[in-house]
MDTraj code that builds the backbone (N, CA, C; nanometers):
import mdtraj as md
import numpy as np

residues = "UNK UNK UNK UNK UNK UNK UNK UNK UNK UNK UNK UNK UNK UNK UNK UNK UNK UNK UNK UNK UNK UNK UNK UNK UNK UNK UNK UNK UNK UNK UNK UNK UNK UNK UNK UNK UNK UNK UNK UNK UNK UNK UNK UNK UNK UNK UNK UNK UNK UNK UNK UNK UNK UNK UNK UNK UNK UNK UNK UNK UNK UNK UNK UNK UNK UNK".split()
xyz = np.array([
    [1.5528, 2.0859, -2.0205],
    [1.5450, 2.0417, -1.8828],
    [1.4407, 1.9304, -1.8721],
    [1.4797, 1.8219, -1.8073],
    [1.3902, 1.7075, -1.7922],
    [1.3023, 1.7273, -1.6682],
    [1.1726, 1.7083, -1.6842],
    [1.0787, 1.7206, -1.5732],
    [1.0601, 1.5823, -1.5116],
    [1.0777, 1.5743, -1.3809],
    [1.0599, 1.4457, -1.3128],
    [0.9117, 1.4212, -1.2891],
    [0.8680, 1.3021, -1.3213],
    [0.7282, 1.2649, -1.3011],
    [0.7119, 1.1951, -1.1669],
    [0.5998, 1.2215, -1.1034],
    [0.5676, 1.1540, -0.9783],
    [0.5234, 1.0126, -1.0118],
    [0.5682, 0.9175, -0.9330],
    [0.5297, 0.7786, -0.9579],
    [0.4648, 0.7183, -0.8346],
    [0.3646, 0.6335, -0.8559],
    [0.2975, 0.5665, -0.7456],
    [0.3839, 0.4568, -0.6856],
    [0.4943, 0.4262, -0.7494],
    [0.5814, 0.3223, -0.6971],
    [0.6617, 0.3696, -0.5769],
    [0.6533, 0.4964, -0.5458],
    [0.7249, 0.5508, -0.4315],
    [0.6311, 0.5494, -0.3103],
    [0.6325, 0.4408, -0.2377],
    [0.5444, 0.4274, -0.1219],
    [0.6058, 0.4983, -0.0012],
    [0.5204, 0.5545, 0.0832],
    [0.5711, 0.6206, 0.2037],
    [0.6454, 0.5221, 0.2937],
    [0.7456, 0.5695, 0.3611],
    [0.8229, 0.4862, 0.4537],
    [0.7605, 0.4867, 0.5931],
    [0.7001, 0.5984, 0.6306],
    [0.6351, 0.6098, 0.7609],
    [0.5128, 0.5174, 0.7647],
    [0.5008, 0.4327, 0.8671],
    [0.3905, 0.3351, 0.8722],
    [0.2507, 0.3980, 0.8679],
    [0.2308, 0.5099, 0.9343],
    [0.0982, 0.5731, 0.9354],
    [0.0647, 0.6294, 0.7972],
    [0.1631, 0.6896, 0.7327],
    [0.1417, 0.7402, 0.5973],
    [0.1217, 0.6241, 0.4993],
    [0.1960, 0.5156, 0.5204],
    [0.1816, 0.3966, 0.4375],
    [0.0406, 0.3393, 0.4508],
    [-0.0109, 0.3343, 0.5716],
    [-0.1462, 0.2854, 0.5965],
    [-0.2480, 0.3658, 0.5149],
    [-0.2386, 0.4960, 0.5227],
    [-0.3302, 0.5826, 0.4499],
    [-0.3167, 0.5621, 0.2991],
    [-0.1948, 0.5564, 0.2510],
    [-0.1665, 0.5400, 0.1083],
    [-0.2213, 0.4067, 0.0559],
    [-0.1893, 0.2991, 0.1265],
    [-0.2313, 0.1657, 0.0817],
    [-0.3832, 0.1519, 0.0870],
    [-0.4456, 0.1969, 0.1941],
    [-0.5914, 0.1848, 0.2026],
    [-0.6611, 0.2674, 0.0951],
    [-0.6073, 0.3839, 0.0632],
    [-0.6642, 0.4651, -0.0440],
    [-0.6531, 0.3911, -0.1772],
    [-0.5367, 0.3355, -0.2049],
    [-0.5163, 0.2619, -0.3306],
    [-0.6081, 0.1399, -0.3374],
    [-0.6204, 0.0679, -0.2256],
    [-0.7079, -0.0499, -0.2228],
    [-0.8526, -0.0092, -0.2458],
    [-0.8943, 0.0984, -0.1853],
    [-1.0326, 0.1439, -0.1989],
    [-1.0624, 0.1907, -0.3413],
    [-0.9708, 0.2665, -0.4001],
    [-1.0000, 0.3328, -0.5269],
    [-0.9537, 0.2587, -0.6528],
    [-0.8533, 0.1702, -0.6404],
    [-0.7937, 0.1163, -0.7620],
    [-0.7749, -0.0354, -0.7680],
    [-0.7681, -0.1036, -0.6543],
    [-0.7306, -0.2452, -0.6572],
    [-0.8321, -0.3318, -0.5843],
    [-0.8550, -0.4514, -0.6385],
    [-0.9503, -0.5462, -0.5790],
    [-0.8938, -0.6211, -0.4603],
    [-0.7599, -0.6239, -0.4499],
    [-0.6979, -0.6927, -0.3367],
    [-0.5520, -0.6491, -0.3229],
    [-0.4918, -0.6889, -0.2127],
    [-0.3547, -0.6486, -0.1827],
    [-0.2560, -0.7069, -0.2828],
    [-0.2796, -0.8283, -0.3280],
    [-0.1893, -0.8895, -0.4260],
    [-0.1856, -0.8102, -0.5565],
    [-0.3013, -0.7632, -0.6015],
    [-0.3073, -0.6837, -0.7247],
    [-0.2318, -0.5522, -0.7076],
    [-0.2481, -0.4887, -0.5930],
    [-0.1759, -0.3653, -0.5649],
    [-0.0258, -0.3893, -0.5685],
    [0.0189, -0.4927, -0.5005],
    [0.1622, -0.5227, -0.4936],
    [0.2190, -0.5553, -0.6316],
    [0.1444, -0.6305, -0.7093],
    [0.1918, -0.6662, -0.8433],
    [0.2040, -0.5419, -0.9322],
    [0.1010, -0.4617, -0.9313],
    [0.0994, -0.3425, -1.0173],
    [0.2061, -0.2405, -0.9765],
    [0.2255, -0.2239, -0.8456],
    [0.3207, -0.1238, -0.7969],
    [0.4589, -0.1821, -0.7699],
    [0.4763, -0.3099, -0.8024],
    [0.6036, -0.3778, -0.7803],
    [0.6492, -0.3616, -0.6349],
    [0.5554, -0.3891, -0.5442],
    [0.5797, -0.3733, -0.4005],
    [0.5902, -0.5103, -0.3340],
    [0.6628, -0.5148, -0.2247],
    [0.6812, -0.6377, -0.1485],
    [0.5667, -0.6521, -0.0485],
    [0.4785, -0.7484, -0.0741],
    [0.3599, -0.7675, 0.0106],
    [0.3982, -0.7899, 0.1562],
    [0.4955, -0.8775, 0.1790],
    [0.5331, -0.9102, 0.3175],
    [0.5902, -0.7883, 0.3904],
    [0.6582, -0.7023, 0.3179],
    [0.7134, -0.5808, 0.3796],
    [0.6009, -0.4860, 0.4228],
    [0.5003, -0.4715, 0.3379],
    [0.3854, -0.3869, 0.3721],
    [0.3113, -0.4449, 0.4921],
    [0.2830, -0.5747, 0.4864],
    [0.2092, -0.6408, 0.5940],
    [0.2860, -0.6297, 0.7264],
    [0.4147, -0.6526, 0.7216],
    [0.4976, -0.6461, 0.8428],
    [0.5033, -0.5043, 0.8992],
    [0.5218, -0.4074, 0.8128],
    [0.5312, -0.2685, 0.8584],
    [0.4002, -0.2229, 0.9220],
    [0.2879, -0.2606, 0.8622],
    [0.1594, -0.2189, 0.9163],
    [0.1202, -0.3004, 1.0403],
    [0.1673, -0.4229, 1.0489],
    [0.1456, -0.5016, 1.1714],
    [0.2171, -0.4351, 1.2885],
    [0.3264, -0.3667, 1.2594],
    [0.4013, -0.2953, 1.3628],
    [0.3217, -0.1840, 1.4280],
    [0.2187, -0.1343, 1.3608],
    [0.1308, -0.0343, 1.4214],
    [-0.0092, -0.0934, 1.4444],
    [-0.0120, -0.2264, 1.4518],
    [-0.1322, -0.3031, 1.4859],
    [-0.2446, -0.2931, 1.3823],
    [-0.2069, -0.2935, 1.2545],
    [-0.3043, -0.2998, 1.1462],
    [-0.2786, -0.4260, 1.0666],
    [-0.3874, -0.4929, 1.0289],
    [-0.3776, -0.6205, 0.9585],
    [-0.4733, -0.6183, 0.8401],
    [-0.4319, -0.6834, 0.7322],
    [-0.5126, -0.6840, 0.6107],
    [-0.6369, -0.7698, 0.6285],
    [-0.7514, -0.7120, 0.6000],
    [-0.8795, -0.7817, 0.6038],
    [-0.9236, -0.8020, 0.4592],
    [-0.9177, -0.9267, 0.4124],
    [-0.9515, -0.9564, 0.2721],
    [-1.0961, -0.9216, 0.2387],
    [-1.1854, -0.9438, 0.3313],
    [-1.3266, -0.9155, 0.3071],
    [-1.3512, -0.7667, 0.2855],
    [-1.2874, -0.6848, 0.3666],
    [-1.3035, -0.5392, 0.3560],
    [-1.2068, -0.4784, 0.2555],
    [-1.1060, -0.5559, 0.2160],
    [-1.0008, -0.5101, 0.1263],
    [-0.9346, -0.3830, 0.1794],
    [-0.8987, -0.3894, 0.3061],
    [-0.8278, -0.2775, 0.3669],
    [-0.7550, -0.3249, 0.4921],
    [-0.6634, -0.2433, 0.5379],
    [-0.5961, -0.2699, 0.6645],
    [-0.6792, -0.2084, 0.7751],
    [-0.7121, -0.2910, 0.8745],
    [-0.7956, -0.2459, 0.9868],
    [-0.7267, -0.2782, 1.1176],
])
top = md.Topology()
chain = top.add_chain()
for i, resn in enumerate(residues, 1):
    res = top.add_residue(resn, chain, resSeq=i)
    for name in ("N", "CA", "C"):
        top.add_atom(name, md.element.get_by_symbol(name[0]), res)
traj = md.Trajectory(xyz[None], top)
């Protein structure tokens, strides 16, 4: 029987959960949003657009969505 491994490439679809997930990754693992997107093969514009929908915007200085 094959055991399925959890992958970080599965980002949450819900914007609030996505916010928490992305900010945690930015805080703990990545120096900027571009590095996160490259490593996780994520669409930067999709993340930015989805989080803008709940009034959060990427702050490069803080390296988080605020």
